[in-house]
C-alpha positions in Angstrom: 75.2 27.5 -34.5 74.5 25.7 -30.5 76.5 28.9 -28.4 74.7 31.7 -30.3 70.9 29.8 -29.7 73.1 29.5 -25.4 73.7 32.9 -25.3 70.6 34.5 -27.0 68.6 32.2 -24.5 70.7 33.3 -21.6 70.0 36.6 -22.4 66.4 36.6 -22.4 66.5 35.0 -19.2 68.4 38.4 -17.2 66.4 40.6 -19.2 63.4 38.5 -18.1 64.1 38.4 -14.2 65.2 42.1 -14.4 61.5 43.0 -15.7 59.6 45.2 -13.8 62.5 45.5 -11.3 62.8 49.1 -10.7 58.4 48.6 -9.7 59.4 46.0 -7.2 62.6 48.0 -5.5 60.8 50.7 -4.9 57.6 48.9 -3.7 60.0 47.9 -1.0 61.9 50.4 0.0 58.4 51.7 1.0 57.7 48.5 2.5 58.9 49.5 6.2 57.9 52.2 8.7 60.8 54.4 8.0 62.4 57.1 9.7 60.3 59.8 7.1 61.3 63.0 9.4 65.0 62.0 10.1 65.5 61.6 6.2 63.8 64.8 5.5 65.7 67.0 8.0 68.7 64.5 6.5 67.8 66.0 2.3 67.7 69.3 3.3 71.3 69.0 5.4 72.7 67.7 1.5 70.8 70.9 -0.1 73.0 73.8 2.5 76.0 72.4 2.0 75.7 71.9 -1.3 74.2 75.1 -0.9 77.8 76.2 0.3 80.3 74.5 -2.4 78.4 75.7 -5.3 79.1 80.3 -3.8 83.2 78.5 -4.0 83.6 79.7 -7.2 81.6 82.5 -7.4 83.7 83.6 -4.5 86.9 82.9 -6.7 85.5 85.1 -10.0 85.6 87.8 -7.5 89.2 87.0 -5.5 90.9 86.2 -9.6 89.0 89.2 -11.2 91.4 91.8 -8.1 87.8 92.2 -5.6 89.3 91.5 -2.8 86.8 93.1 -0.2 86.5 92.0 3.1 83.1 91.1 2.5 84.3 88.3 -0.9 87.6 88.0 1.7 85.6 86.3 4.5 82.9 85.1 2.5 85.2 83.2 0.4 86.8 81.8 3.7 83.4 81.5 5.3 82.5 78.7 2.1 85.2 77.1 2.9 85.5 75.8 6.2 81.5 75.9 5.9 82.1 73.4 3.5 83.6 71.1 5.3 82.2 71.5 8.8 78.5 71.0 6.6 80.6 67.4 4.5 81.2 66.1 8.4 77.3 66.5 9.2 75.6 65.4 6.8 78.2 62.0 7.2 77.5 61.6 11.4 73.5 61.9 10.5 73.8 59.9 7.1 74.6 57.2 9.2 72.7 57.2 12.2 69.7 57.6 9.9 71.4 54.7 7.9 71.2 53.2 11.5 67.3 53.8 11.3 66.4 52.1 8.4 68.7 49.2 9.1 66.6 48.3 11.7 63.4 48.9 10.3 64.2 47.1 7.8 65.9 44.1 10.3 62.4 44.0 12.3 60.5 44.2 9.8 62.2 40.9 7.8 62.7 39.3 11.7 58.7 39.4 12.5 57.7 38.3 9.2 60.1 35.3 9.3 58.6 34.5 12.9 54.4 34.8 10.9 55.8 32.6 7.7 55.0 28.8 6.6 57.0 26.6 7.5 56.6 26.2 3.7 59.7 29.1 3.2 62.3 28.0 5.0 62.1 24.1 3.4 63.1 26.6 0.6 65.4 29.5 1.9 68.6 27.8 3.6 69.2 29.3 7.1 72.4 30.6 6.1 70.3 32.5 3.7 68.4 34.2 6.1 70.8 35.0 8.2 72.6 37.3 5.7 69.1 38.3 3.9 68.9 39.6 7.5 72.3 41.0 8.3 73.9 42.2 4.6 70.9 42.6 2.9 69.5 45.0 4.5 72.6 46.7 5.7 73.0 47.0 1.3 69.4 48.9 1.1 69.4 50.8 4.4 73.0 52.2 2.7 71.1 53.2 -0.2 67.9 54.6 1.0 70.0 56.3 3.9 73.4 57.5 1.6 72.6 57.5 -1.1 68.5 58.6 -1.9 68.9 62.4 0.5 72.4 63.0 -1.8 70.4 61.8 -5.0 67.8 65.0 -4.2 70.5 67.9 -3.7 72.6 66.5 -6.5 69.3 67.4 -8.6 68.8 70.7 -6.7 73.5 70.6 -7.4 73.0 70.3 -11.6 69.6 73.0 -12.2 71.8 76.0 -10.0 74.8 75.1 -12.4 73.1 74.8 -14.8 70.5 78.1 -14.4 74.6 80.0 -13.6 76.1 79.2 -16.2 73.9 79.7 -19.1 74.4 83.8 -17.4 78.0 82.5 -17.9 77.8 81.8 -21.2 75.1 80.8 -23.3 77.4 78.7 -26.1 79.5 76.8 -23.4 76.4 76.2 -21.5 75.1 74.6 -24.5 78.2 72.3 -25.6 77.6 71.1 -21.8 73.7 70.4 -22.3 74.6 68.6 -25.3 77.5 66.0 -23.7 75.9 65.6 -20.9 73.8 62.6 -22.7 75.8 61.1 -24.1 78.4 60.8 -20.5 75.4 59.8 -18.6 73.9 56.7 -21.1 77.9 55.9 -19.9 78.0 55.6 -17.1 74.0 54.2 -17.2 76.0 51.8 -19.2 78.7 50.7 -17.8 76.4 50.2 -14.4 74.5 47.6 -16.4 77.8 45.8 -17.3 79.2 46.0 -13.6 76.5 44.7 -11.7 76.1 41.6 -13.9 79.7 40.9 -13.9 79.5 41.7 -9.8 76.0 39.4 -9.3 78.0 36.3 -10.9 80.8 37.2 -8.6 78.4 37.6 -6.0 77.0 34.2 -6.9 80.1 32.1 -7.0 81.0 33.5 -3.9 78.0 31.9 -2.6 78.6 28.6 -4.3 81.9 27.8 -3.1 81.2 29.6 0.6 77.9 27.0 0.4 80.7 24.4 -1.1 83.4 24.8 2.3 80.5 24.9 4.8 78.9 21.8 3.7 82.5 19.5 3.5 84.1 21.1 6.3 81.6 19.7 8.6 82.1 16.4 6.7 85.5 16.0 8.0 85.1 12.3 9.5 82.8 11.5 6.2 85.8 12.1 3.7 88.8 10.7 5.6 86.7 7.4 6.6 86.1 6.6 2.8 89.0 7.9 1.6 87.6 10.7 -1.2 89.8 13.4 0.2 90.9 13.3 -3.2 88.0 14.0 -4.9 87.1 16.8 -2.6 90.0 18.6 -3.3 89.3 18.2 -6.6 86.2 19.6 -6.0 87.2 22.4 -4.1 89.6 24.1 -6.9 87.3 23.8 -9.6 85.5 26.3 -7.5 87.8 28.2 -6.3 89.0 28.4 -9.2 85.2 29.3 -10.8 85.4 32.2 -8.2 89.1 33.3 -8.9 88.4 34.0 -13.2 84.7 35.7 -12.0 86.7 37.9 -9.3 89.5 38.8 -11.8 86.4 39.7 -13.9 85.4 42.1 -11.8 88.6 43.4 -11.3 89.2 44.5 -14.4 86.3 46.0 -15.3 86.4 48.1 -11.5 90.0 49.4 -12.8 87.8 50.3 -16.3 86.1 53.0 -14.6 88.8 55.0 -13.5 90.2 55.4 -17.5 86.6 55.6 -18.9 85.4 58.5 -16.8 88.8 60.5 -16.8 88.8 60.4 -20.7 84.6 61.2 -20.9 85.6 63.5 -19.2 88.1 65.2 -20.8 86.8 65.2 -23.6 84.6 68.1 -22.2 87.1 70.0 -20.3 89.6 70.1 -24.0 86.5 71.8 -25.2 85.7 74.5 -22.5 89.5 75.4 -22.2 89.3 75.7 -26.4 86.5 76.9 -26.2 87.1 78.9 -23.3 89.9 81.0 -24.1 89.2 81.8 -27.9 85.9 83.6 -26.0 88.1 85.1 -23.7 90.8 85.8 -27.0 87.8 87.9 -28.8 86.6 89.0 -25.6 83.0 87.2 -25.3 83.5 86.8 -21.8 86.9 87.8 -18.5 88.8 85.7 -17.8 87.6 85.4 -14.4 84.0 84.5 -15.7 86.0 81.4 -17.6 87.6 80.9 -14.5 84.1 80.3 -13.1 82.7 78.7 -15.6 86.3 75.9 -15.6 84.9 74.9 -11.8 80.9 74.9 -12.0 81.9 72.1 -15.0 84.3 70.5 -12.8 81.8 70.6 -10.5 79.7 69.1 -12.7 80.9 66.5 -13.8 81.9 65.5 -10.7 78.1 65.5 -9.3 77.1 63.6 -12.2 80.4 60.6 -11.9 78.8 60.8 -8.5 75.6 60.2 -10.4 78.0 56.9 -12.1 78.4 55.7 -8.7 74.9 56.4 -6.8 73.4 53.7 -9.8 76.2 51.2 -9.5 75.1 50.8 -5.7 71.3 51.4 -6.8 72.3 48.0 -9.5 73.8 46.5 -6.4 71.9 47.4 -3.8 68.4 45.6 -6.3 70.2 42.2 -5.7 70.1 42.9 -2.2 66.5 43.9 -2.7 64.6 41.1 -4.9 66.6 38.3 -2.4 64.9 40.6 0.9 61.2 40.9 -1.2 61.4 36.4 -1.3 61.1 37.8 2.5 58.6 40.3 3.0 56.5 39.2 -0.6 55.5 35.6 0.4 52.7 34.6 2.1 52.2 34.7 6.3 50.3 32.0 7.8 46.9 33.8 9.1 46.0 33.9 13.1 42.6 35.2 13.0 40.0 33.3 11.6 36.4 32.6 11.8 36.5 30.0 15.2 37.9 29.6 19.0 38.9 26.2 20.2 36.0 26.2 23.0 35.2 22.7 23.6 38.0 20.6 23.8 36.3 16.9 23.9 35.9 16.5 20.8 37.1 13.8 17.7 40.0 14.7 15.6 39.3 13.3 11.3 41.8 12.6 8.7 39.4 13.0 5.5 41.4 11.8 2.8 43.9 14.0 3.2 47.0 13.7 0.8 50.1 16.0 0.4 53.2 17.0 -0.9 56.4 18.9 -1.0 56.7 20.6 -4.1 56.4 17.6 -6.8 56.8 14.9 -3.6 53.8 13.1 -2.9 54.7 12.4 0.8 51.1 11.3 1.6 47.6 9.8 -0.1 43.9 10.2 0.6 44.7 9.1 4.6 42.4 9.0 6.5 41.3 7.4 9.9 40.2 8.9 13.7 42.4 10.2 16.6 39.7 10.2 19.4 39.2 12.8 22.7 41.5 11.2 25.3 42.5 8.4 23.3 46.3 6.3 22.2 47.0 6.7 18.9 50.1 5.7 17.1 51.8 5.9 13.3 53.6 3.2 13.0 55.1 1.8 9.9 58.5 2.0 7.2 61.0 5.4 7.6 60.0 7.3 5.0 56.6 7.1 5.3 55.3 9.9 5.8 54.7 9.6 10.3 56.1 13.0 10.9 54.4 14.4 8.3 50.7 14.4 9.8 52.7 15.0 13.1 53.4 18.8 11.1 49.5 18.9 9.4 48.3 18.3 12.8 50.0 21.0 14.3 48.7 23.4 10.4 52.8 23.6 9.7 51.5 23.3 6.2 48.2 22.7 4.3 47.0 19.2 2.8 46.8 19.5 -0.5 43.5 17.3 -1.0 41.1 16.4 2.1 40.8 18.2 5.1 41.3 17.0 8.3 38.4 18.6 11.5 37.7 19.0 14.6 34.6 18.4 15.8 31.8 19.0 12.9 34.6 22.4 10.9 37.6 22.0 9.6 41.1 23.1 11.3 41.4 25.7 9.9 38.5 27.3 10.7 40.3 27.7 14.2 42.1 30.5 15.5 45.5 29.6 15.2 46.7 30.4 17.8 44.7 29.0 19.6 44.7 26.0 18.2 48.6 25.8 18.8 47.8 26.5 22.0 45.9 22.7 22.1 50.0 20.8 21.4 52.2 20.2 23.6 55.1 18.4 21.0 58.3 16.4 21.6 60.7 14.9 18.9 63.5 13.3 18.6 66.7 14.7 19.8 64.3 17.9 20.5 66.2 21.0 20.5 66.7 23.2 23.2 67.2 27.1 22.3 70.9 28.5 24.2 69.3 30.1 27.7 69.1 27.7 30.9 67.8 24.8 32.0 64.9 26.6 33.5 64.2 29.2 30.0 63.8 25.6 28.3 61.3 23.6 31.0 59.7 27.2 30.5 59.4 27.8 27.2 56.2 28.2 25.6 54.3 29.1 29.1 52.1 31.8 28.4 51.7 32.4 32.1 53.4 32.9 35.7 54.8 29.6 36.8 56.1 29.2 40.2 59.5 27.1 41.3 57.7 24.4 42.9 55.6 24.1 39.6 59.3 23.9 37.3 60.3 20.8 40.1 57.4 19.5 39.9 57.9 19.1 36.3 61.5 18.2 36.3 60.5 15.1 38.6 57.2 13.8 36.7 60.5 13.7 33.8 62.3 12.1 35.5 64.8 14.8 35.0 65.4 16.3 39.1 68.3 14.4 39.7 70.7 15.5 36.9 69.9 18.8 37.4 70.2 19.6 41.1 73.3 17.6 40.5 74.3 20.4 38.0 76.7 22.9 39.4 74.0 25.8 39.1 71.3 23.8 39.2 68.0 25.3 36.6 70.7 28.5 35.7 72.8 25.2 34.5 73.7 26.8 30.5 72.8 24.0 28.4 74.3 25.4 24.9 73.9 25.9 21.5 70.7 23.4 20.4 71.5 21.9 24.1 75.0 20.9 23.5 76.1 20.5 26.4 73.4 18.0 27.6 73.4 14.1 26.6 70.6 13.4 24.6 68.0 11.8 27.2 68.8 14.6 29.1 67.4 16.7 27.0 64.8 14.2 25.9 63.6 14.9 30.1 64.2 18.7 29.7 61.8 18.7 26.3 59.0 16.5 28.6 59.6 18.4 31.1 59.0 21.8 29.0 55.9 19.5 27.7 53.9 18.7 30.9 54.5 22.3 32.1 52.7 23.5 29.5 49.9 20.6 30.1 47.4 20.9 26.5 45.4 19.2 25.4 46.8 17.1 22.7 50.0 15.3 22.9 52.4 15.0 19.9 55.5 12.5 20.1 57.9 11.7 17.0 59.9 8.7 17.8 61.1 10.7 21.5 62.6 7.6 22.5 64.5 6.9 19.6 68.8 7.3 19.4 69.1 6.4 23.5 70.4 4.2 25.9 69.0 1.9 27.4 69.0 4.0 30.8 67.4 7.2 29.5 65.5 4.6 27.4 63.6 4.0 30.6 63.8 7.2 32.8 62.2 8.7 29.3 59.7 6.0 28.9 59.1 6.4 32.4 58.2 10.0 32.3 56.6 9.4 28.8 54.2 7.5 30.5 53.6 10.6 33.2 52.8 13.0 30.4 50.3 10.7 28.4 48.2 10.4 31.4 44.5 11.7 30.5 45.6 13.1 26.8 44.8 12.9 24.2 48.1 11.1 22.3 49.6 10.7 18.9 53.1 8.9 19.1 55.1 8.3 15.5 57.1 5.3 17.5 59.6 2.3 16.8 59.4 0.9 20.0 56.9 -1.9 20.9 56.1 -0.8 24.5 54.4 2.6 23.4 52.5 0.7 20.5 51.2 -2.7 22.1 49.4 -0.5 24.3 48.1 2.4 22.2 44.3 2.4 21.9 44.6 2.4 17.9 47.6 1.2 15.8 47.2 3.2 12.1 50.1 1.6 9.4 51.0 3.7 7.0 53.6 2.6 4.6 54.6 4.9 1.5 51.8 6.9 2.6 48.8 5.4 2.2 47.1 3.1 4.6 47.5 -0.7 5.5 45.3 -1.2 8.3 44.1 0.6 11.1 43.5 -1.6 14.9 44.7 -2.6 18.2 47.7 -4.6 18.2 45.8 -7.6 18.4 44.0 -6.7 15.1 46.7 -5.8 13.6 48.8 -9.5 14.7 46.0 -11.1 13.7 45.0 -9.3 9.8 47.4 -7.4 8.9 51.5 -9.0 7.3 53.0 -6.1 6.9 52.2 -5.2 10.2 53.6 -8.6 12.0 57.0 -7.9 9.8 57.1 -5.2 11.3 57.0 -6.3 14.9 59.0 -9.1 13.8 61.9 -6.6 12.8 61.1 -3.9 16.2 61.8 -7.2 17.9 64.7 -8.3 16.8 66.0 -4.6 17.1 65.7 -4.4 20.6 67.3 -8.3 21.1 70.1 -6.4 19.1 
């Protein structure tokens, strides 16, 4: 009984997920700037190619009737040769158009990704985005450029064949028309069945891929904790689930050929048996029956192609539903009500609350960052300190409360103007794959001289190791800066922030995970970086905290205390515990 209820619920959820899928699919197709001239040209090419194929049975009829004039012979050869040539031309232009459609969708998705809020990247994993940009767009573009123009040609061909067949004999043609819905419904049923099975197989493959990618990078951890047998068992379970899904898909794919053969055989037998009867009683001639038989073969070939197209359309709907998440999500609003004209204002948090999904991170946070001051955000890990910096940059929007700059909420300012005011240096700051020079000038929207680059590197205590590198500023940093040490990456990030010379400086654990020599070099660079700036610093090192104009102690997402180091030492027990912990850590 419970199993029956589960199956009913599964069917209900499946129908709910497929509700309106054709409407969404059609809307998605027209989202990108498609090459309509090429698509229209491809439609006419398909119609022309099919027209040549449709002419062959008429010439075959004349040949079988003994009409062997030069016109018939040369016409037959021309139709056969033209059909082969046009088929090759259609395939070439179909591929060319598909690439144009593909680049349109990929460009659109990339544009959307660059202008989507950070919340989208929290819900969709990077490898999924890569798959949607690379694989799903390819699936969708093959449908738009390949199948849709072909569909127009097929509709034309079906109309043409039915018109010709009724001209031959209405009784044979009527039998064909009556049988067509049975054939088409069988194809649609099979297409839906195939799609659902294929979707299940793809989900199993995605789960297996994710499992392997996560486990393979954790091999040292697995071996350290002696869990090889456990992970081996989990791997086999995932492989077995994918194997069962793949076997089911293989069986369904195998069923397609005998199913089509049986469906076609039924109509072929009708045409043969009833056709022989009509020929025998003189209702039609043998040449008409031959032409009729050839047209019926073409007719069901077109319907079989329609079934194949329907399967591909259903498969592409899975790709389109994944792409739609990216294309239909909200974008960041860059043009707003105000420009940032006066940068000598205070930044005020007023009862700000925020959470990631259902997890509350900040609650009723209030404090003021005065212009030109240095504010340190401290507290136990996981308290929401880094989230405050993300809210300041408008990477997220508070769920409650407001953040104001001067007399206006920060959401009123043009987003590009607002973010231009900030330089950000994080723990183990990521670098882009390129040269040291590329990374130092990244985000600086003006021409930068060689002397400025050197001066920024010198101020960041980075010039020496850069000059000692084999290619100097042209040294490649590797993927995410893998060719450099942590301290070197931090100093390049600081040089980038110095060159940007923004009004606000945001530092998020910029001193963490550094050795003693690197820490001293980075500390000196940071002091130069903060000169004359309004700074908000998330830190766990006393040297950065003690000299701050203001310290905001965050505990479990709320403000525990605000004041200078001296004031908090006198009035906050939690802060004293925090300082004692940092002192012991620095000694050890």
